[in-house]
C-alpha positions as CSV (number, residue, x, y, z in Angstrom):
1,M,11.0,2.7,-22.3
2,K,9.5,6.0,-21.7
3,V,10.9,7.2,-18.4
4,V,11.3,10.9,-17.3
5,L,13.3,11.4,-14.1
6,T,13.2,14.9,-12.6
7,S,13.8,16.8,-9.4
8,C,10.6,18.9,-9.6
9,G,8.3,17.4,-12.3
10,L,7.2,19.4,-15.3
11,E,8.9,22.5,-14.1
12,T,9.7,23.9,-17.5
13,E,8.0,24.0,-20.9
14,T,10.8,22.0,-22.4
15,I,10.3,19.2,-19.8
16,K,6.5,19.3,-20.2
17,N,6.6,19.2,-24.0
18,T,9.2,16.4,-24.0
19,F,6.8,14.4,-21.6
20,I,3.8,15.1,-23.8
21,N,5.7,14.0,-26.9
22,L,5.9,10.5,-25.3
23,F,2.1,10.2,-25.5
24,E,0.7,8.0,-28.3
25,K,-2.8,9.4,-28.1
26,D,-4.4,12.7,-27.4
27,P,-3.9,14.0,-23.8
28,D,-7.6,13.9,-23.1
29,K,-7.6,10.2,-23.7
30,M,-4.6,9.5,-21.5
31,T,-5.0,7.8,-18.1
32,A,-2.6,8.3,-15.2
33,L,-1.9,6.5,-12.0
34,F,-0.8,9.1,-9.4
35,I,1.3,7.7,-6.6
36,P,1.7,10.2,-3.6
37,T,3.1,7.5,-1.3
38,A,6.5,9.2,-0.7
39,A,4.8,12.3,0.6
40,I,4.9,11.5,4.3
41,Y,6.3,14.9,5.5
42,P,4.4,18.2,5.5
43,D,6.7,19.8,2.9
44,A,6.1,16.9,0.5
45,I,2.4,16.8,1.2
46,G,2.2,20.5,0.4
47,V,3.7,20.0,-3.1
48,L,1.1,17.3,-4.1
49,P,-1.3,19.8,-5.7
50,K,1.5,21.0,-7.9
51,C,2.3,17.4,-8.8
52,M,-1.4,16.8,-9.7
53,N,-1.4,20.0,-11.7
54,D,1.6,18.6,-13.8
55,L,-0.8,16.1,-15.3
56,L,-3.7,18.5,-15.6
57,K,-1.6,21.1,-17.5
58,C,-0.7,18.4,-20.0
59,G,-4.4,18.1,-20.9
60,I,-5.2,14.9,-18.9
61,P,-8.7,15.2,-17.5
62,S,-9.0,14.9,-13.7
63,E,-11.4,12.0,-14.1
64,N,-8.6,10.1,-16.0
65,I,-6.3,10.3,-13.0
66,V,-6.5,7.7,-10.2
67,V,-4.6,8.2,-6.9
68,F,-3.0,5.0,-5.7
69,D,-1.1,4.9,-2.4
70,L,0.6,1.5,-2.6
71,H,-1.1,-0.1,0.3
72,R,-2.0,-3.1,-1.8
73,N,-0.6,-4.9,-4.8
74,M,-1.7,-4.0,-8.3
75,D,-1.1,-6.7,-10.9
76,F,0.0,-5.9,-14.4
77,D,-3.4,-6.4,-16.0
78,E,-4.8,-3.6,-13.7
79,L,-1.7,-1.4,-14.1
80,S,-1.7,-1.7,-17.9
81,K,-5.0,0.3,-17.9
82,Y,-2.9,3.3,-17.2
83,D,-0.8,5.1,-19.8
84,I,1.2,7.0,-17.2
85,V,2.6,6.3,-13.7
86,Y,3.5,9.5,-11.8
87,L,5.7,8.9,-8.7
88,C,5.6,11.9,-6.4
89,G,8.4,13.2,-4.2
90,G,9.0,12.9,-0.5
91,N,10.8,10.1,1.3
92,P,12.5,7.8,-1.3
93,S,13.2,5.0,1.2
94,Y,9.5,4.8,2.2
95,L,8.4,4.8,-1.4
96,L,10.8,2.0,-2.3
97,E,9.7,0.0,0.7
98,R,6.1,0.3,-0.3
99,I,6.8,-0.6,-3.9
100,N,8.7,-3.7,-2.8
101,D,6.5,-4.7,0.2
102,S,3.2,-4.3,-1.6
103,G,4.4,-6.6,-4.5
104,F,3.9,-3.7,-6.9
105,F,7.5,-4.0,-8.2
106,A,6.8,-6.9,-10.7
107,A,3.9,-5.1,-12.4
108,F,5.7,-1.8,-12.4
109,K,8.8,-3.3,-14.0
110,K,6.7,-4.9,-16.7
111,H,4.9,-1.6,-17.3
112,V,8.3,0.1,-17.8
113,D,9.4,-2.7,-20.2
114,N,6.1,-2.4,-22.1
115,D,6.5,1.4,-22.8
116,G,4.3,2.6,-20.1
117,I,5.2,6.2,-19.4
118,I,6.8,7.0,-16.1
119,L,7.3,10.4,-14.5
120,G,9.5,10.4,-11.4
121,V,9.7,13.5,-9.2
122,S,12.5,13.8,-6.6
123,A,12.1,10.6,-4.5
124,G,10.1,9.1,-7.4
125,S,13.2,9.5,-9.5
126,M,15.7,8.3,-6.9
127,V,14.1,4.9,-6.5
128,F,15.5,3.9,-9.9
129,A,19.1,4.6,-8.9
130,S,22.0,2.7,-7.2
131,N,22.1,5.1,-4.2
132,M,18.9,3.3,-3.0
133,E,19.2,-0.2,-1.6
134,N,16.8,-2.6,-3.3
135,N,16.2,0.0,-6.0
136,L,14.2,-0.5,-9.2
137,G,17.3,-1.2,-11.1
138,L,16.9,1.1,-14.1
139,I,20.1,3.1,-13.8
140,N,23.4,1.7,-12.6
141,T,24.6,4.8,-10.9
142,N,23.7,7.2,-8.1
143,L,21.2,9.9,-9.0
144,Y,21.1,13.2,-7.1
145,V,18.2,15.6,-7.4
146,H,17.7,19.3,-6.5
147,C,21.4,20.0,-7.2
148,G,22.8,23.5,-7.7
149,A,24.7,22.2,-10.8
150,G,23.6,19.4,-13.0
151,E,24.7,17.4,-16.0
152,P,25.3,19.2,-19.3
153,E,22.4,19.0,-21.6
154,G,22.7,16.1,-24.1
155,P,23.1,12.4,-24.4
156,L,24.4,10.1,-21.6
157,T,26.2,6.9,-22.2
158,Y,25.0,3.7,-20.5
159,P,26.4,2.1,-18.4
160,F,27.1,5.3,-16.6
161,E,30.7,6.0,-15.6
162,K,29.8,8.6,-12.9
163,D,27.0,9.8,-10.7
164,V,24.2,11.8,-12.3
165,A,23.0,15.1,-10.8
166,L,19.9,17.0,-11.9
167,T,18.9,20.6,-11.1
168,N,15.3,21.6,-10.5
169,N,15.0,22.5,-14.2
170,Q,16.4,19.3,-15.7
171,A,15.1,15.9,-16.6
172,M,16.7,12.6,-17.6
173,I,14.8,11.1,-20.5
174,I,15.3,7.3,-20.9
175,R,13.9,5.8,-24.1
176,S,16.3,2.8,-24.1
177,F,19.8,2.1,-22.7
178,D,21.1,3.5,-26.0
179,N,18.9,6.6,-25.9
180,I,19.4,8.5,-22.6
181,R,19.7,12.2,-22.4
182,V,19.5,15.2,-20.1
183,I,17.3,18.2,-21.0
184,G,17.3,21.6,-19.4
185,S,20.0,23.4,-17.5
């Protein structure tokens, strides 16, 4: 697994560098599937350029980034052409509904299980957690984003014994269920 869950994306150099360290090839060879589906409100739509810039500032060329809005299914063969899936913020319920209703869930789960890199931002992080009904089932606890106080930096033990809170400058890095940690403060 190579999952990075955040409140605000690659907000700090530490989060950005940790994300880049997941790459198995040069950034200019990486491909990304950019999913803005959750951005259904003006505030979230306004943040989309910053989200796109997260990928660009990692060195991923714009021509290697494809926008996909979950209005159709994408099977695993098509999804496996992308190294990264970036789930933008906005309305987590709507995002999860589109993932499930479009049939994207099966391919996405297989992508996670096959070491596809996932970057979740706000709503794009929350869809993995127990506080969302019909969630993606990655973490067995509630996840709260944009919190004033977050988890202490360091490893987390799975299964989680309590809810997880992330500040805007933190990320949860999931490499396996035995290798989960929070970075940032």
